[in-house]
PyMOL Python script that loads the backbone (N, CA, C, O; Angstrom):
from pymol import cmd

cmd.read_pdbstr("""\
ATOM      1  N   MET A   1      13.264  34.810 -40.020  1.00  0.00           N
ATOM      2  CA  MET A   1      13.000  34.020 -39.392  1.00  0.00           C
ATOM      3  C   MET A   1      12.323  34.632 -38.100  1.00  0.00           C
ATOM      4  O   MET A   1      12.342  35.829 -37.814  1.00  0.00           O
ATOM      5  N   LEU A   2      11.668  33.538 -37.299  1.00  0.00           N
ATOM      6  CA  LEU A   2      11.136  33.901 -35.901  1.00  0.00           C
ATOM      7  C   LEU A   2      12.234  33.545 -35.040  1.00  0.00           C
ATOM      8  O   LEU A   2      13.183  32.772 -35.174  1.00  0.00           O
ATOM      9  N   ARG A   3      11.800  34.421 -33.991  1.00  0.00           N
ATOM     10  CA  ARG A   3      12.824  34.493 -32.865  1.00  0.00           C
ATOM     11  C   ARG A   3      13.024  32.968 -32.274  1.00  0.00           C
ATOM     12  O   ARG A   3      14.135  32.572 -31.921  1.00  0.00           O
ATOM     13  N   SER A   4      11.887  32.181 -32.203  1.00  0.00           N
ATOM     14  CA  SER A   4      12.099  30.858 -31.603  1.00  0.00           C
ATOM     15  C   SER A   4      12.982  30.004 -32.777  1.00  0.00           C
ATOM     16  O   SER A   4      13.638  29.019 -32.441  1.00  0.00           O
ATOM     17  N   GLN A   5      12.949  30.359 -33.842  1.00  0.00           N
ATOM     18  CA  GLN A   5      13.515  29.505 -34.629  1.00  0.00           C
ATOM     19  C   GLN A   5      15.176  29.751 -34.371  1.00  0.00           C
ATOM     20  O   GLN A   5      16.078  28.916 -34.292  1.00  0.00           O
ATOM     21  N   LYS A   6      15.221  31.340 -34.262  1.00  0.00           N
ATOM     22  CA  LYS A   6      16.562  31.788 -34.461  1.00  0.00           C
ATOM     23  C   LYS A   6      17.241  31.093 -32.753  1.00  0.00           C
ATOM     24  O   LYS A   6      18.450  30.864 -32.731  1.00  0.00           O
ATOM     25  N   ALA A   7      16.698  30.904 -31.891  1.00  0.00           N
ATOM     26  CA  ALA A   7      16.960  30.397 -30.677  1.00  0.00           C
ATOM     27  C   ALA A   7      17.178  29.047 -30.849  1.00  0.00           C
ATOM     28  O   ALA A   7      17.920  28.592 -29.978  1.00  0.00           O
ATOM     29  N   GLU A   8      16.820  28.292 -31.613  1.00  0.00           N
ATOM     30  CA  GLU A   8      17.056  26.649 -32.359  1.00  0.00           C
ATOM     31  C   GLU A   8      18.286  26.461 -32.932  1.00  0.00           C
ATOM     32  O   GLU A   8      19.001  25.459 -32.898  1.00  0.00           O
ATOM     33  N   MET A   9      18.485  27.639 -33.521  1.00  0.00           N
ATOM     34  CA  MET A   9      19.681  27.338 -34.382  1.00  0.00           C
ATOM     35  C   MET A   9      21.192  27.043 -33.810  1.00  0.00           C
ATOM     36  O   MET A   9      21.976  26.391 -34.500  1.00  0.00           O
ATOM     37  N   PRO A  10      21.492  27.444 -32.787  1.00  0.00           N
ATOM     38  CA  PRO A  10      22.844  26.859 -32.322  1.00  0.00           C
ATOM     39  C   PRO A  10      22.828  25.536 -31.712  1.00  0.00           C
ATOM     40  O   PRO A  10      23.899  24.956 -31.535  1.00  0.00           O
ATOM     41  N   GLY A  11      21.556  24.918 -31.320  1.00  0.00           N
ATOM     42  CA  GLY A  11      21.079  23.522 -30.903  1.00  0.00           C
ATOM     43  C   GLY A  11      21.387  22.903 -31.997  1.00  0.00           C
ATOM     44  O   GLY A  11      22.269  22.045 -31.951  1.00  0.00           O
ATOM     45  N   LEU A  12      20.868  23.139 -32.963  1.00  0.00           N
ATOM     46  CA  LEU A  12      20.766  22.342 -33.989  1.00  0.00           C
ATOM     47  C   LEU A  12      22.019  22.503 -34.817  1.00  0.00           C
ATOM     48  O   LEU A  12      22.017  21.775 -35.809  1.00  0.00           O
ATOM     49  N   GLN A  13      23.297  23.413 -34.645  1.00  0.00           N
ATOM     50  CA  GLN A  13      24.112  23.261 -35.522  1.00  0.00           C
ATOM     51  C   GLN A  13      25.367  22.318 -34.390  1.00  0.00           C
ATOM     52  O   GLN A  13      26.379  21.755 -34.807  1.00  0.00           O
ATOM     53  N   ALA A  14      24.930  22.379 -32.995  1.00  0.00           N
ATOM     54  CA  ALA A  14      25.599  21.761 -32.455  1.00  0.00           C
ATOM     55  C   ALA A  14      25.616  20.218 -32.322  1.00  0.00           C
ATOM     56  O   ALA A  14      26.574  19.493 -32.057  1.00  0.00           O
ATOM     57  N   ALA A  15      23.705  19.733 -32.690  1.00  0.00           N
ATOM     58  CA  ALA A  15      23.633  18.247 -32.979  1.00  0.00           C
ATOM     59  C   ALA A  15      24.200  18.029 -34.250  1.00  0.00           C
ATOM     60  O   ALA A  15      24.585  16.880 -34.468  1.00  0.00           O
ATOM     61  N   ILE A  16      24.360  18.994 -35.268  1.00  0.00           N
ATOM     62  CA  ILE A  16      24.909  18.445 -36.529  1.00  0.00           C
ATOM     63  C   ILE A  16      26.208  18.253 -36.379  1.00  0.00           C
ATOM     64  O   ILE A  16      26.734  17.312 -36.974  1.00  0.00           O
ATOM     65  N   ALA A  17      26.902  19.032 -35.630  1.00  0.00           N
ATOM     66  CA  ALA A  17      28.178  18.897 -35.349  1.00  0.00           C
ATOM     67  C   ALA A  17      28.793  17.625 -34.573  1.00  0.00           C
ATOM     68  O   ALA A  17      29.795  16.953 -34.815  1.00  0.00           O
ATOM     69  N   GLU A  18      28.004  17.557 -33.738  1.00  0.00           N
ATOM     70  CA  GLU A  18      28.160  16.177 -32.907  1.00  0.00           C
ATOM     71  C   GLU A  18      27.793  15.087 -33.552  1.00  0.00           C
ATOM     72  O   GLU A  18      28.217  14.034 -33.076  1.00  0.00           O
ATOM     73  N   ALA A  19      27.009  15.013 -34.667  1.00  0.00           N
ATOM     74  CA  ALA A  19      26.784  14.008 -35.701  1.00  0.00           C
ATOM     75  C   ALA A  19      27.888  13.433 -36.807  1.00  0.00           C
ATOM     76  O   ALA A  19      28.366  12.329 -37.067  1.00  0.00           O
ATOM     77  N   ARG A  20      28.018  14.669 -37.272  1.00  0.00           N
ATOM     78  CA  ARG A  20      29.537  14.715 -38.195  1.00  0.00           C
ATOM     79  C   ARG A  20      30.525  13.876 -37.254  1.00  0.00           C
ATOM     80  O   ARG A  20      30.829  12.713 -37.519  1.00  0.00           O
ATOM     81  N   ALA A  21      31.073  14.673 -35.959  1.00  0.00           N
ATOM     82  CA  ALA A  21      32.210  14.004 -35.356  1.00  0.00           C
ATOM     83  C   ALA A  21      32.024  12.782 -35.021  1.00  0.00           C
ATOM     84  O   ALA A  21      33.025  12.091 -34.828  1.00  0.00           O
ATOM     85  N   GLN A  22      30.906  12.290 -34.891  1.00  0.00           N
ATOM     86  CA  GLN A  22      30.683  10.582 -34.756  1.00  0.00           C
ATOM     87  C   GLN A  22      30.564  10.017 -35.947  1.00  0.00           C
ATOM     88  O   GLN A  22      30.542   8.786 -35.950  1.00  0.00           O
ATOM     89  N   VAL A  23      30.481  10.575 -36.969  1.00  0.00           N
ATOM     90  CA  VAL A  23      30.547   9.340 -38.394  1.00  0.00           C
ATOM     91  C   VAL A  23      32.276  10.014 -38.786  1.00  0.00           C
ATOM     92  O   VAL A  23      32.902   9.251 -39.521  1.00  0.00           O
ATOM     93  N   MET A  24      32.662  10.665 -38.580  1.00  0.00           N
ATOM     94  CA  MET A  24      34.296  10.781 -38.668  1.00  0.00           C
ATOM     95  C   MET A  24      35.197  10.133 -38.214  1.00  0.00           C
ATOM     96  O   MET A  24      36.231   9.703 -38.726  1.00  0.00           O
ATOM     97  N   GLU A  25      34.565  10.028 -36.694  1.00  0.00           N
ATOM     98  CA  GLU A  25      35.407   8.939 -35.834  1.00  0.00           C
ATOM     99  C   GLU A  25      34.977   7.422 -36.210  1.00  0.00           C
ATOM    100  O   GLU A  25      35.750   6.565 -35.784  1.00  0.00           O
ATOM    101  N   LYS A  26      33.756   6.927 -37.011  1.00  0.00           N
ATOM    102  CA  LYS A  26      33.471   5.442 -36.985  1.00  0.00           C
ATOM    103  C   LYS A  26      34.321   5.104 -38.616  1.00  0.00           C
ATOM    104  O   LYS A  26      34.629   3.979 -39.009  1.00  0.00           O
ATOM    105  N   TRP A  27      34.598   6.589 -39.461  1.00  0.00           N
ATOM    106  CA  TRP A  27      35.251   6.252 -40.823  1.00  0.00           C
ATOM    107  C   TRP A  27      36.555   6.369 -40.642  1.00  0.00           C
ATOM    108  O   TRP A  27      37.219   5.920 -41.576  1.00  0.00           O
ATOM    109  N   GLU A  28      37.109   6.790 -39.816  1.00  0.00           N
ATOM    110  CA  GLU A  28      39.052   6.722 -39.509  1.00  0.00           C
ATOM    111  C   GLU A  28      39.257   5.362 -39.519  1.00  0.00           C
ATOM    112  O   GLU A  28      39.985   5.186 -40.496  1.00  0.00           O
ATOM    113  N   PRO A  29      39.043   4.307 -39.009  1.00  0.00           N
ATOM    114  CA  PRO A  29      39.691   3.164 -39.212  1.00  0.00           C
ATOM    115  C   PRO A  29      39.769   2.651 -40.689  1.00  0.00           C
ATOM    116  O   PRO A  29      40.860   2.329 -41.160  1.00  0.00           O
ATOM    117  N   THR A  30      38.455   2.564 -41.524  1.00  0.00           N
ATOM    118  CA  THR A  30      38.507   2.504 -42.603  1.00  0.00           C
ATOM    119  C   THR A  30      39.247   3.123 -43.302  1.00  0.00           C
ATOM    120  O   THR A  30      39.995   2.491 -44.048  1.00  0.00           O
ATOM    121  N   ARG A  31      39.279   4.648 -43.287  1.00  0.00           N
ATOM    122  CA  ARG A  31      40.119   5.438 -43.893  1.00  0.00           C
ATOM    123  C   ARG A  31      41.804   5.060 -44.000  1.00  0.00           C
ATOM    124  O   ARG A  31      42.560   4.790 -44.934  1.00  0.00           O
ATOM    125  N   GLN A  32      41.942   5.190 -42.598  1.00  0.00           N
ATOM    126  CA  GLN A  32      43.631   4.188 -42.477  1.00  0.00           C
ATOM    127  C   GLN A  32      43.713   3.166 -43.189  1.00  0.00           C
ATOM    128  O   GLN A  32      44.730   3.142 -43.881  1.00  0.00           O
ATOM    129  N   GLN A  33      42.823   2.037 -43.324  1.00  0.00           N
ATOM    130  CA  GLN A  33      43.149   0.826 -44.379  1.00  0.00           C
ATOM    131  C   GLN A  33      43.223   1.056 -45.626  1.00  0.00           C
ATOM    132  O   GLN A  33      44.054   0.457 -46.308  1.00  0.00           O
ATOM    133  N   TYR A  34      42.324   2.016 -46.192  1.00  0.00           N
ATOM    134  CA  TYR A  34      42.830   2.423 -47.685  1.00  0.00           C
ATOM    135  C   TYR A  34      43.893   3.384 -47.715  1.00  0.00           C
ATOM    136  O   TYR A  34      44.025   3.873 -48.837  1.00  0.00           O
ATOM    137  N   LEU A  35      44.699   3.821 -46.850  1.00  0.00           N
ATOM    138  CA  LEU A  35      45.480   4.502 -46.810  1.00  0.00           C
ATOM    139  C   LEU A  35      47.156   3.567 -46.951  1.00  0.00           C
ATOM    140  O   LEU A  35      48.199   4.059 -47.383  1.00  0.00           O
ATOM    141  N   THR A  36      46.993   2.380 -46.527  1.00  0.00           N
ATOM    142  CA  THR A  36      48.018   1.453 -46.673  1.00  0.00           C
ATOM    143  C   THR A  36      48.511   1.039 -47.984  1.00  0.00           C
ATOM    144  O   THR A  36      47.692   0.382 -48.627  1.00  0.00           O
ATOM    145  N   ALA A  37      49.775   1.280 -48.618  1.00  0.00           N
ATOM    146  CA  ALA A  37      50.173   0.685 -49.520  1.00  0.00           C
ATOM    147  C   ALA A  37      49.712  -0.349 -49.843  1.00  0.00           C
ATOM    148  O   ALA A  37      48.912  -0.447 -50.774  1.00  0.00           O
ATOM    149  N   ASP A  38      50.168  -1.447 -49.059  1.00  0.00           N
ATOM    150  CA  ASP A  38      49.416  -2.896 -48.924  1.00  0.00           C
ATOM    151  C   ASP A  38      48.317  -3.081 -49.462  1.00  0.00           C
ATOM    152  O   ASP A  38      48.270  -3.712 -50.518  1.00  0.00           O
ATOM    153  N   PHE A  39      47.180  -2.584 -48.874  1.00  0.00           N
ATOM    154  CA  PHE A  39      45.845  -2.234 -49.382  1.00  0.00           C
ATOM    155  C   PHE A  39      45.683  -1.997 -50.783  1.00  0.00           C
ATOM    156  O   PHE A  39      45.212  -2.720 -51.661  1.00  0.00           O
ATOM    157  N   ARG A  40      46.056  -1.105 -50.815  1.00  0.00           N
ATOM    158  CA  ARG A  40      45.853  -0.427 -52.354  1.00  0.00           C
ATOM    159  C   ARG A  40      46.160  -1.314 -53.437  1.00  0.00           C
ATOM    160  O   ARG A  40      45.413  -1.621 -54.366  1.00  0.00           O
ATOM    161  N   GLN A  41      47.314  -1.687 -53.229  1.00  0.00           N
ATOM    162  CA  GLN A  41      47.949  -2.750 -54.038  1.00  0.00           C
ATOM    163  C   GLN A  41      47.227  -4.332 -54.097  1.00  0.00           C
ATOM    164  O   GLN A  41      47.483  -5.075 -55.044  1.00  0.00           O
ATOM    165  N   GLN A  42      46.408  -4.707 -53.111  1.00  0.00           N
ATOM    166  CA  GLN A  42      45.949  -5.608 -53.245  1.00  0.00           C
ATOM    167  C   GLN A  42      44.324  -5.416 -54.029  1.00  0.00           C
ATOM    168  O   GLN A  42      43.797  -6.211 -54.808  1.00  0.00           O
ATOM    169  N   LEU A  43      43.919  -4.450 -53.662  1.00  0.00           N
ATOM    170  CA  LEU A  43      42.685  -3.645 -54.614  1.00  0.00           C
ATOM    171  C   LEU A  43      43.126  -3.429 -55.840  1.00  0.00           C
ATOM    172  O   LEU A  43      42.271  -3.706 -56.681  1.00  0.00           O
ATOM    173  N   HIS A  44      44.438  -2.922 -56.408  1.00  0.00           N
ATOM    174  CA  HIS A  44      44.468  -2.845 -57.558  1.00  0.00           C
ATOM    175  C   HIS A  44      44.701  -4.178 -58.273  1.00  0.00           C
ATOM    176  O   HIS A  44      44.522  -4.334 -59.481  1.00  0.00           O
ATOM    177  N   GLN A  45      45.038  -4.951 -57.581  1.00  0.00           N
ATOM    178  CA  GLN A  45      45.459  -6.672 -58.188  1.00  0.00           C
ATOM    179  C   GLN A  45      43.981  -7.095 -58.363  1.00  0.00           C
ATOM    180  O   GLN A  45      43.539  -7.418 -59.466  1.00  0.00           O
ATOM    181  N   MET A  46      43.122  -7.081 -57.075  1.00  0.00           N
ATOM    182  CA  MET A  46      41.869  -7.617 -57.465  1.00  0.00           C
ATOM    183  C   MET A  46      40.844  -6.925 -58.617  1.00  0.00           C
ATOM    184  O   MET A  46      39.928  -7.578 -59.117  1.00  0.00           O
ATOM    185  N   ILE A  47      41.090  -5.667 -58.934  1.00  0.00           N
ATOM    186  CA  ILE A  47      40.589  -5.164 -60.212  1.00  0.00           C
ATOM    187  C   ILE A  47      41.155  -5.486 -61.479  1.00  0.00           C
ATOM    188  O   ILE A  47      40.365  -5.683 -62.402  1.00  0.00           O
ATOM    189  N   LEU A  48      42.124  -5.558 -61.648  1.00  0.00           N
ATOM    190  CA  LEU A  48      43.143  -6.138 -62.623  1.00  0.00           C
ATOM    191  C   LEU A  48      42.618  -7.196 -63.257  1.00  0.00           C
ATOM    192  O   LEU A  48      42.433  -7.260 -64.472  1.00  0.00           O
ATOM    193  N   SER A  49      42.259  -8.409 -62.106  1.00  0.00           N
ATOM    194  CA  SER A  49      42.289  -9.572 -62.182  1.00  0.00           C
ATOM    195  C   SER A  49      40.594  -9.978 -62.694  1.00  0.00           C
ATOM    196  O   SER A  49      40.158 -11.035 -63.148  1.00  0.00           O
ATOM    197  N   ASN A  50      39.920  -8.719 -62.415  1.00  0.00           N
ATOM    198  CA  ASN A  50      38.618  -9.138 -62.861  1.00  0.00           C
ATOM    199  C   ASN A  50      38.137  -8.301 -63.945  1.00  0.00           C
ATOM    200  O   ASN A  50      37.023  -8.358 -64.467  1.00  0.00           O
ATOM    201  N   ALA A  51      39.147  -7.475 -64.243  1.00  0.00           N
ATOM    202  CA  ALA A  51      38.763  -6.622 -66.102  1.00  0.00           C
ATOM    203  C   ALA A  51      38.449  -7.527 -66.706  1.00  0.00           C
ATOM    204  O   ALA A  51      38.137  -7.401 -67.890  1.00  0.00           O
TER     205      ALA A  51
END
""", "prot")
cmd.dss("prot")
cmd.show_as("cartoon", "prot")
cmd.util.cbc("prot")
cmd.orient("prot")
């Protein structure tokens, strides 16, 4: 690996970590919705009624 490539790696790692954090922050409300028992019950009923 070239010296310039090694110098870029911490910056790339930081950029990837920041992008991942942003995606997880956007996903969190949806994840919380799927965790509720009421939503899961509605989803199961919808799947069963379409089967």
